[in-house]
C-alpha positions in Angstrom: 13.6 -1.7 -19.2 13.4 -2.1 -15.4 10.6 0.1 -14.1 11.2 1.8 -10.8 7.8 1.7 -9.0 9.0 3.1 -5.7 8.5 6.7 -6.8 4.9 8.0 -6.8 3.2 8.7 -10.1 2.1 12.3 -10.7 -1.0 13.7 -12.5 1.1 14.8 -15.5 0.2 17.4 -18.2 -2.2 17.2 -21.2 0.5 18.8 -23.5 2.3 17.7 -25.4 0.5 14.6 -26.7 2.3 11.3 -26.8 5.2 10.3 -24.6 7.6 13.1 -23.7 11.0 12.4 -22.0 12.1 14.7 -19.1 15.2 14.3 -16.9 13.2 12.7 -14.1 10.7 10.6 -16.1 8.1 10.5 -18.9 4.9 12.4 -19.4 2.1 10.5 -21.2 -0.8 12.2 -22.8 -3.5 10.7 -25.1 -6.9 11.7 -26.5 -9.7 9.3 -25.7 -13.4 9.7 -25.0 -13.4 6.5 -23.0 -14.8 6.2 -19.4 -11.6 4.6 -18.0 -8.0 4.2 -19.2 -5.0 2.1 -18.3 -1.4 2.7 -19.1 0.5 -0.5 -19.6 4.3 -0.6 -19.1 6.4 -3.5 -20.5 9.9 -4.6 -19.7 10.6 -5.9 -23.2 9.1 -5.3 -26.6 7.8 -8.9 -26.8 6.9 -9.4 -23.1 3.6 -11.3 -23.1 2.2 -9.3 -20.2 2.9 -5.8 -18.8 5.1 -5.5 -15.8 3.0 -2.6 -14.5 -0.6 -1.5 -15.1 -1.5 2.1 -14.1 -5.1 2.9 -13.7 -5.7 6.6 -14.5 -8.0 8.5 -12.3 -10.5 10.6 -14.2 -10.3 13.3 -11.6 -6.5 13.5 -11.4 -5.4 12.3 -14.8 -8.0 13.7 -17.2 -8.4 17.2 -18.7 -11.2 17.4 -21.2 -10.7 14.2 -23.2 -6.9 14.2 -22.6 -5.7 11.5 -20.3 -2.3 12.3 -18.8 0.1 10.9 -16.3 3.8 11.5 -15.3 5.8 8.3 -14.5 9.1 9.1 -12.7 12.2 6.9 -13.1 11.6 5.8 -16.7 13.0 7.2 -20.0 13.7 6.6 -23.7 13.2 3.0 -24.7 10.3 2.3 -22.4 7.6 0.1 -24.0 4.0 1.1 -23.4 0.4 0.7 -24.6 -3.1 1.4 -23.4 -6.4 -0.2 -22.7 -9.6 2.0 -23.0 -12.9 1.1 -21.4 -16.4 2.3 -22.2 -19.5 1.4 -24.1 -19.4 -1.1 -27.0 -22.4 0.0 -29.0 -21.3 0.0 -32.7 -24.6 1.2 -33.9 -24.0 4.4 -31.9 -20.4 4.7 -33.1 -18.9 3.5 -29.9 -16.3 0.7 -30.0 -14.5 0.7 -26.7 -13.1 -2.8 -25.9 -11.0 -3.0 -22.7 -9.7 -6.4 -23.8 -7.7 -4.9 -26.6 -4.2 -3.4 -26.2 -4.0 -0.1 -28.0 -1.2 1.9 -29.6 -0.6 5.5 -28.8 -1.6 7.5 -32.0 1.5 9.6 -31.4 3.9 6.7 -31.0 7.3 7.4 -32.5 8.3 3.7 -32.7 6.1 0.6 -32.8 7.3 -2.9 -31.7 6.3 -6.5 -31.1 5.8 -7.3 -34.8 7.3 -10.7 -34.2 4.2 -11.7 -32.2 1.6 -9.4 -33.8 -1.6 -11.1 -34.9 -4.0 -8.9 -36.8 -6.8 -11.4 -36.5 -6.5 -11.4 -32.7 -7.4 -7.8 -32.6 -10.8 -8.4 -34.2 -13.2 -10.2 -31.9 -14.8 -8.2 -29.1 -14.0 -9.2 -25.6 -11.0 -11.4 -26.4 -7.7 -10.3 -24.8 -4.9 -9.9 -27.3 -2.1 -8.5 -25.1 0.6 -11.0 -26.1 -0.1 -10.5 -29.8 -0.6 -6.7 -29.8 1.6 -4.0 -31.0 3.2 -1.6 -28.5 4.6 1.9 -28.5 8.1 3.0 -27.5 9.1 6.1 -25.6 11.7 8.1 -27.7 13.9 11.0 -26.6 13.9 12.8 -29.9 16.4 15.5 -28.7 19.6 13.4 -28.5 20.3 12.9 -32.2 23.3 14.8 -33.7 22.1 16.4 -36.9 25.6 17.8 -37.5 24.1 21.1 -38.8 21.7 19.5 -41.2 18.8 21.6 -42.4 16.1 21.0 -45.1 17.4 22.1 -48.5 14.5 24.2 -49.7 15.1 23.6 -53.4 12.5 25.5 -55.4 9.9 23.3 -57.2 10.9 25.1 -60.4 14.4 23.6 -60.1 13.2 20.2 -59.0 13.3 16.7 -60.5 11.4 14.2 -58.4 12.2 10.5 -58.3 9.4 8.3 -56.8 10.8 5.2 -55.0 9.9 2.4 -52.6 12.5 2.1 -49.8 12.4 -1.7 -49.7 12.1 -2.3 -53.4 15.0 0.0 -54.4 17.7 -2.1 -52.8 16.0 -5.4 -52.0 17.2 -7.4 -55.0 20.2 -9.7 -54.4 22.1 -8.0 -57.2 21.7 -4.5 -55.7 25.3 -4.6 -54.4 24.0 -3.8 -50.9 25.1 -6.1 -48.1 22.4 -8.5 -47.1 21.4 -7.0 -43.8 21.0 -3.5 -45.3 18.9 -4.5 -48.4 15.5 -2.9 -48.4 16.4 -0.4 -45.6 17.0 3.2 -45.0 20.7 2.3 -44.7 20.6 0.5 -48.0 19.2 3.6 -49.7 22.1 5.6 -48.3 24.5 3.3 -50.3 22.6 4.2 -53.5 22.9 7.9 -53.1 25.8 8.3 -55.5 23.5 6.7 -58.2 20.7 9.1 -57.5 23.1 12.1 -57.5 24.6 11.0 -60.8 21.1 10.5 -62.3 20.5 14.2 -61.6 17.3 14.0 -59.5 16.9 16.7 -56.8 14.3 14.9 -54.6 13.2 11.4 -53.7 9.5 10.9 -53.0 9.3 7.9 -50.8 6.2 5.6 -50.8 4.7 5.5 -47.3 7.3 5.2 -44.5 4.8 5.9 -41.7 4.5 2.7 -39.8 2.0 0.6 -41.7 0.5 -2.9 -41.3 1.9 -5.3 -43.9 -0.8 -7.8 -42.9 -3.6 -5.6 -44.2 -3.8 -7.5 -47.4 -5.5 -10.5 -49.0 -4.7 -13.8 -47.4 -1.2 -15.0 -48.1 0.0 -11.6 -49.3 1.5 -8.5 -47.9 0.6 -4.8 -48.1 3.9 -4.0 -49.8 3.3 -0.4 -50.9 2.4 0.7 -47.4 -0.9 2.5 -47.9 -2.2 1.1 -44.6 -1.0 3.4 -41.8 -1.1 2.6 -38.2 1.4 5.1 -36.8 1.6 8.6 -38.3 4.6 9.5 -36.2 6.6 6.3 -36.4 9.0 5.3 -39.2 8.2 1.9 -40.7 10.3 -0.5 -38.6 11.1 -3.2 -41.1 12.9 -0.6 -43.2 15.5 -0.3 -40.5 18.6 -2.6 -40.6 18.9 -2.0 -36.8 17.1 -4.4 -34.5 17.0 -2.3 -31.4 13.8 -0.5 -30.5 15.1 3.0 -31.3 16.8 2.0 -34.5 14.1 3.0 -37.0 14.1 6.7 -35.9 17.9 7.2 -36.0 18.4 5.2 -39.2 15.7 7.2 -41.0 17.4 10.4 -39.8 20.8 9.1 -41.0 19.2 8.6 -44.4 17.8 12.1 -44.5 21.1 13.6 -43.4 23.0 11.7 -46.1 20.6 12.6 -48.8 20.8 16.3 -47.9 24.6 16.1 -48.0 24.2 15.0 -51.6 21.8 17.8 -52.4 18.7 15.5 -52.6 15.5 16.4 -50.8 13.1 13.9 -49.1 9.4 14.1 -49.8 7.1 11.7 -47.9 4.0 10.1 -49.4 1.6 10.4 -46.5 -1.8 8.6 -46.1 -4.1 10.7 -44.0 -7.3 9.4 -45.8 -7.7 6.1 -43.9 -5.9 3.8 -41.4 -5.1 0.1 -41.2 -8.1 -0.6 -39.0 -10.3 -1.3 -42.0 -14.1 -1.6 -42.1 -16.6 -2.6 -39.4 -15.0 -6.1 -39.3 -11.5 -4.8 -39.0 -9.1 -5.0 -36.0 -9.1 -2.6 -33.1 -5.5 -1.4 -33.0 -5.6 2.2 -31.8 -7.9 4.9 -33.1 -11.3 3.1 -33.1 -10.6 1.8 -29.5 -9.8 5.3 -28.3 -12.3 7.6 -30.0 -14.0 6.0 -32.9 -16.4 8.8 -33.6 -13.6 11.4 -33.6 -11.3 9.6 -36.0 -13.6 8.1 -38.6 -16.4 9.2 -40.9 -19.4 6.9 -40.1 -22.5 6.0 -42.0 -26.0 7.0 -40.6 -26.0 3.5 -39.1 -22.8 4.1 -37.2 -21.8 0.5 -37.2 -20.4 1.1 -40.6 -17.6 3.2 -41.9 -17.9 5.6 -44.9 -15.4 4.3 -47.5 -14.2 7.2 -49.6 -10.7 5.8 -49.6 -11.5 2.4 -51.1 -9.7 0.8 -48.1 -12.6 0.2 -45.7 -12.7 3.4 -43.7 -12.1 7.1 -44.0 -10.3 9.3 -41.5 -12.4 12.2 -40.3 -9.7 14.7 -41.2 -11.8 17.7 -40.4 -12.7 16.6 -37.0 -10.7 18.9 -34.7 -8.8 16.0 -33.0 -8.0 14.2 -36.2 -7.0 17.5 -37.9 -4.7 18.2 -34.9 -3.1 14.8 -35.3 -2.4 15.4 -39.0 -0.9 18.8 -38.4 1.2 17.5 -35.5 2.4 14.6 -37.6 3.5 16.9 -40.5 5.3 19.3 -38.1 7.0 16.4 -36.4 8.4 15.0 -39.6 9.4 18.4 -40.8 11.0 19.7 -37.6 12.3 16.5 -36.0 13.0 14.3 -39.0 14.0 17.1 -41.4 11.9 16.0 -44.3 11.4 18.5 -47.1 7.8 17.9 -48.2 4.7 15.8 -48.4 2.6 14.2 -51.1 -0.9 13.7 -49.8 -2.4 10.4 -51.0 -6.1 10.7 -52.1 -6.0 14.3 -50.9 -9.6 15.1 -51.8 -10.6 13.0 -48.8 -9.2 15.9 -46.8 -11.7 18.2 -48.6 -14.7 16.3 -47.1 -16.5 17.5 -44.0 -17.3 15.3 -41.0 -20.2 13.7 -42.8 -18.1 13.0 -45.9 -19.6 15.8 -48.0 -17.3 17.8 -50.3 -16.6 21.2 -48.9 -15.0 24.3 -50.3 -13.7 25.1 -46.8 -11.5 22.4 -45.3 -10.0 23.4 -42.0 -7.3 20.9 -42.2 -6.2 21.9 -45.7 -6.2 25.6 -44.7 -4.2 24.7 -41.6 -1.6 22.9 -43.8 -1.6 25.7 -46.3 -1.1 28.5 -43.7 1.0 26.8 -41.0 4.1 28.9 -40.5 5.9 25.8 -39.2 5.3 24.1 -42.6 5.7 27.1 -44.8 9.0 26.0 -46.2 7.9 22.4 -47.0 6.6 21.2 -50.3 3.0 20.1 -50.2 1.7 18.1 -53.2 -1.9 16.8 -53.6 -3.1 13.6 -55.3 -6.3 15.5 -56.1 -8.8 12.6 -56.3 -10.2 9.9 -54.1 -11.8 6.4 -54.5 -15.4 7.7 -54.3 -15.3 9.8 -57.5 -14.3 13.2 -56.0 -11.9 14.5 -58.7 -10.3 17.7 -57.7 -7.4 18.3 -60.2 -7.2 22.1 -60.4 -8.9 22.5 -57.0 -5.8 22.6 -54.8 -3.8 24.9 -57.0 -6.9 26.9 -57.8 -7.9 27.6 -54.2 -4.5 27.6 -52.4 -1.2 29.4 -52.6 1.2 26.6 -52.0 -0.2 23.3 -52.9 1.1 21.6 -56.0 -0.8 18.7 -57.7 -0.1 15.4 -59.4 -1.2 16.2 -62.9 -3.1 13.1 -63.9 -4.2 14.5 -67.3 -0.6 15.1 -68.1 0.0 11.3 -67.7 -3.0 10.4 -69.8 -2.7 13.0 -72.6 1.0 12.3 -73.2 0.4 8.6 -73.3 -2.4 9.1 -75.8 -0.2 11.2 -78.1 2.8 9.0 -78.1 0.6 5.9 -78.6 -0.8 7.6 -81.7 -4.4 8.3 -80.6 -6.5 10.7 -82.6 -7.6 14.0 -81.1 -4.6 14.2 -78.8 -2.5 17.1 -80.2 -4.4 20.0 -78.6 -4.4 18.4 -75.2 -0.7 17.6 -75.5 0.0 21.3 -76.2 -1.8 22.3 -73.0 0.2 19.8 -71.0 3.5 21.1 -72.5 2.6 24.6 -71.4 2.0 23.6 -67.8 -1.8 22.9 -68.2 -3.2 26.4 -68.0 -6.5 24.9 -69.0 -6.6 23.0 -65.8 -5.0 25.7 -63.7 -6.5 28.9 -65.1 -5.8 31.3 -62.2 -3.9 34.4 -63.4 -1.0 34.1 -60.9 -0.5 30.3 -61.6 3.0 29.1 -61.3 3.5 26.2 -63.8 5.9 24.3 -61.4 2.9 23.5 -59.2 1.9 21.0 -61.9 3.8 17.8 -61.0 4.1 16.1 -64.4 4.5 12.4 -64.7 4.0 9.6 -67.2 4.3 6.8 -64.8 4.1 6.3 -61.0 3.9 3.5 -58.6 0.2 3.1 -59.3 0.1 1.7 -62.9 2.4 0.4 -65.6 6.1 1.0 -65.4 7.4 2.9 -68.5 8.8 -0.3 -70.0 5.4 -2.0 -69.5 3.6 1.0 -71.0 5.3 0.1 -74.4 5.2 -3.7 -73.9 1.6 -4.5 -72.9 -1.8 -3.6 -74.2 -3.5 -5.1 -71.2 -2.9 -5.4 -67.5 -1.7 -8.8 -66.2 -2.5 -8.8 -62.5 -3.3 -12.5 -62.1 -0.5 -12.8 -59.4 -2.6 -10.5 -57.1 -5.2 -13.3 -56.7 -8.2 -11.2 -57.7 -8.8 -12.7 -61.1 -7.2 -9.7 -62.8 -10.1 -7.5 -61.7 -7.9 -5.0 -59.7 -5.9 -2.2 -61.2 -6.9 0.3 -63.9 -8.3 -0.9 -67.2 -7.6 2.3 -69.2 -3.8 2.5 -69.4 -3.4 4.2 -72.8 -0.6 1.7 -73.5 0.6 0.1 -76.7 2.8 -3.0 -76.9 4.4 -2.1 -80.2 3.2 -5.3 -81.9 3.8 -8.1 -79.3 2.3 -8.5 -75.9 5.1 -8.8 -73.3 8.7 -9.6 -73.7 10.1 -10.2 -77.2 13.4 -10.9 -78.9 12.3 -9.1 -82.1 15.0 -6.4 -82.6 12.6 -4.1 -84.5 10.0 -4.1 -81.8 12.6 -3.7 -79.1 14.1 -0.7 -81.0 10.6 0.9 -81.3 9.9 0.3 -77.6 13.1 2.0 -76.7 12.3 4.9 -79.0 8.9 5.3 -77.4 10.3 5.4 -73.9 12.7 8.2 -75.0 9.8 10.0 -76.6 7.9 9.9 -73.2 11.0 11.2 -71.4 11.7 14.0 -73.9 8.1 15.3 -73.5 8.2 15.0 -69.8 11.4 16.8 -69.3 10.8 19.5 -72.0 7.4 20.5 -70.6 6.7 23.4 -68.2 6.1 22.1 -64.7 7.9 19.8 -62.3 8.9 16.4 -63.7 8.6 13.2 -61.7 10.2 9.9 -62.7 9.3 6.5 -61.4 12.0 4.3 -59.8 13.7 2.2 -62.4 12.1 3.6 -65.5 15.6 4.8 -66.5 16.6 1.2 -66.7 13.4 -0.3 -68.1 12.2 -1.9 -64.9 9.3 -4.3 -65.6 6.5 -5.6 -63.5 5.6 -8.0 -66.4 2.3 -6.2 -67.0 1.1 -5.9 -63.4 -0.3 -2.4 -63.0 -1.2 -2.8 -59.3 1.7 -4.5 -57.6 0.7 -3.3 -54.1 1.0 -6.9 -52.7 4.0 -8.1 -54.6 6.9 -8.3 -52.2 9.2 -10.1 -54.7 11.2 -9.6 -57.8 8.2 -8.3 -59.6 8.5 -5.1 -57.6 12.2 -5.0 -56.8 14.6 -2.9 -58.9 16.8 -5.3 -60.9 20.2 -3.6 -60.8 21.6 -5.8 -63.7 19.5 -3.6 -66.0 21.8 -0.6 -65.2 24.4 -2.3 -67.4 21.9 -3.9 -69.8 20.2 -0.6 -70.6 23.2 1.7 -70.1 22.3 3.5 -73.3 18.9 4.5 -72.0 20.4 5.5 -68.6 22.9 7.7 -70.4 20.1 9.4 -72.3 18.1 10.1 -69.1 21.0 11.5 -67.2 22.0 13.7 -70.1 18.5 15.0 -70.7 18.0 15.8 -67.1 21.3 17.7 -66.9 20.5 19.6 -70.1 17.0 20.7 -69.1 18.1 21.5 -65.6 20.7 23.9 -67.0 18.1 26.0 -68.8 16.0 28.7 -67.2 13.3 28.3 -69.9 12.2 25.2 -67.9 12.1 27.0 -64.5 9.4 29.6 -65.3 7.2 31.0 -62.6 4.5 32.2 -65.1 2.8 30.6 -68.0 4.7 31.2 -71.2 3.0 33.6 -73.6 2.4 32.2 -77.1 3.8 34.9 -79.3 6.5 36.0 -81.7 9.2 38.4 -80.8 8.6 39.0 -77.1 11.4 40.0 -74.8 10.0 37.7 -72.2 10.3 34.0 -72.2 7.7 32.7 -74.7 6.6 29.8 -76.9 5.5 29.5 -80.6 3.6 26.6 -82.0 4.4 25.0 -85.3 3.5 22.1 -87.5 5.5 20.6 -90.4 5.2 24.2 -91.6 6.3 27.2 -89.5 3.5 28.9 -87.6 0.9 26.4 -88.8 0.3 23.8 -86.1 -2.2 21.1 -87.1 -4.8 20.9 -84.4 -7.1 18.6 -86.4 -8.5 15.4 -85.0 -6.2 13.3 -87.2 -3.0 15.2 -86.5 -0.2 13.2 -84.9 2.6 15.8 -84.8 3.5 19.1 -83.2 6.5 21.4 -83.1 7.2 24.4 -80.9 9.9 26.9 -80.3 11.0 28.0 -76.8 12.8 31.3 -76.3 14.3 33.0 -73.2 15.8 36.1 -74.8 17.5 37.4 -71.7 19.3 34.1 -71.2 19.9 33.6 -75.0 18.1 30.3 -74.8 16.4 29.2 -78.0 15.1 25.6 -78.6 13.0 24.1 -81.3 11.3 20.8 -80.4 9.7 18.4 -82.8 7.3 15.7 -81.7 6.3 13.2 -84.5 3.9 10.5 -83.2 3.0 9.7 -86.8 4.3 6.3 -88.0 6.0 7.8 -91.1 8.8 10.3 -91.4 7.8 14.0 -91.7 9.8 17.0 -92.9 9.6 20.0 -90.5 10.5 23.5 -91.5 12.9 25.2 -89.1 12.7 28.8 -87.8 15.2 31.2 -89.4 18.1 32.3 -87.2 20.4 35.3 -87.1 23.5 35.2 -89.3 25.7 34.1 -86.3 23.5 31.3 -85.2 22.9 27.7 -86.4 20.6 24.9 -85.3 22.4 22.0 -83.5 20.8 18.6 -82.9 20.7 17.8 -79.1 18.1 15.0 -79.2 16.8 12.7 -81.8 15.2 9.6 -80.3 15.3 7.8 -83.7 19.1 7.7 -83.6 21.0 5.0 -81.8 23.1 5.8 -78.7 25.2 7.9 -78.2 23.8 10.0 -81.1 20.3 10.1 -79.5 21.6 12.8 -77.2 24.6 15.1 -77.8 25.9 17.8 -75.5 25.6 21.3 -77.0 29.4 21.6 -77.3 29.5 18.3 -79.3 26.2 18.5 -81.2 26.0 18.2 -84.9 24.9 21.2 -86.9 21.7 21.0 -89.0 22.7 22.0 -92.5 19.2 22.4 -93.9 16.3 24.7 -93.3 14.2 21.7 -92.5 14.6 18.6 -90.4 13.4 15.1 -91.2 11.8 13.5 -88.1 11.5 9.8 -88.4 8.2 8.1 -87.5 7.4 8.0 -83.8 10.4 10.2 -82.8 11.2 13.4 -80.9 13.8 16.0 -81.8 15.3 18.8 -79.7 17.3 21.4 -81.6 19.2 24.3 -79.9 20.3 27.6 -81.5 24.0 28.2 -80.9 26.2 30.9 -82.1 28.9 29.7 -84.5 
């Protein structure tokens, strides 16, 4: 962009932060506790030097710690960056380095990735201008949303599908044209698949601009948990090569998903940044206001590391908290996303010294913000330093939902056949009232999952006893050791038909429990087609076929895909799975309720050696009556069935021991159960439905 320097610059305004386009120019505002600040303007994204350097006057261009200036004659597309000058005394928490070119924390697009060198941003006093990232001015108001609005699908009616934007369409067999593979545009092409699957929301692994170079040597940070721009869409996920392409292509994707009735939830990483530990690069935050953005150790040279990634964002510092809230509002209002999943959310419940606190200003601001009131907010309620808060977010707030880690573990233990697992399984099926004991608890605030990006895929859960992370280059030390997995007799891939049949049955057992439990179910990308990572349970740095969805499996495992689609459609059609209160455990209630059974009616076996459980679900007002049998024992068991009225019979909807298509039958085509008992094969799940003759 040609910069017209003939017009005089103006003092500008402190609000709003970032770069704001007006008809006659651009207002820049940035927070920094530095002593002097320069605004750099570049003609091209990859220009080695700025075409104009503007020295801001502390008397004219600073209000409090907000530096601001208005530049006439420029507009959307202008490339810019900053240099901040001040004391470099790390032991006092000050890391100003005027040799480093800095990003605007409020940048909406980030460029110059072709020349970026993370290492060049490390040494103090060494100019890195040619190899530094830059920000782009964006006029956010010109996009045509064509009437699009967030969908506001209730959590009680939601089925979430966690996916990685790049991995979903990157494989050569994805059917997506080459230039769109691994992009927002590529995801648009797969919307018919998602709609047919029956999911109501996609939860995207981080799409905030992250640093892929923040990884061990020779590898990439593929998952994206290394944010450098909380307002910018990740640029490599855009098929467009122009500077403004990522913003518009992301919005195209959101608009297209909304048209299909699918919400967009973002996995957001407000617990740390890509700047790493005390030896990390100076990219933005630490060079502008290190003490405001990061929790520091008593020797302030060092960063407190509650994230496990080198540093911890000081989320409850007023400035950092403001940035978090502003980012959420930006993505909700300007990018139309429907919700947020907060990675390592208990970090946000630490005070400015890293201590756990019952009162977190930033969490209460998120919870009570009227601008965010219609968004979904989901907490991963733990962090890397041992602060485990499952129950805390739901227990102390009105809107937060939580990833239910115990659901994952307890369902895995039961299906695997561990002892002492039946009682815990029952609590998970009910929506985990033991974890969420508040009287007004809504079960849909429990986000139930068996697998997620972090850990085994569902195929690998039944194919590996041990993690196999050698490809990560850390001697298999990384990743969780306790996976509660079982390989069904052989470690890894096998051609043994008996083992393959058992593995398929176990996958269907997991899915049946997941979708027939109270709470909001979440599926991992590709589990419906047996995606494998060949035993790698921490594929964060694997930008290759190990992580990519292999679309040939759609045809290869069509029977499983049919089962998943049908089960989602079935459970989504029933109000018994959309309850806003914990079901009562009782007989004969006029309210939706549950009754526990064992092989004998009304006699569940809660003993340590029990491996089976049955339960009846009833919604009298809707005439919904199900009987569900879960047999994790390795031999068949005969289960008594509840008596029905003279006009009703039990019909078999699901039996995971049967081959496709009999493993799932639509109610109108289901087979009647002729006996007053049902033989459930070993390691199988059964769903029966009472239907009038």
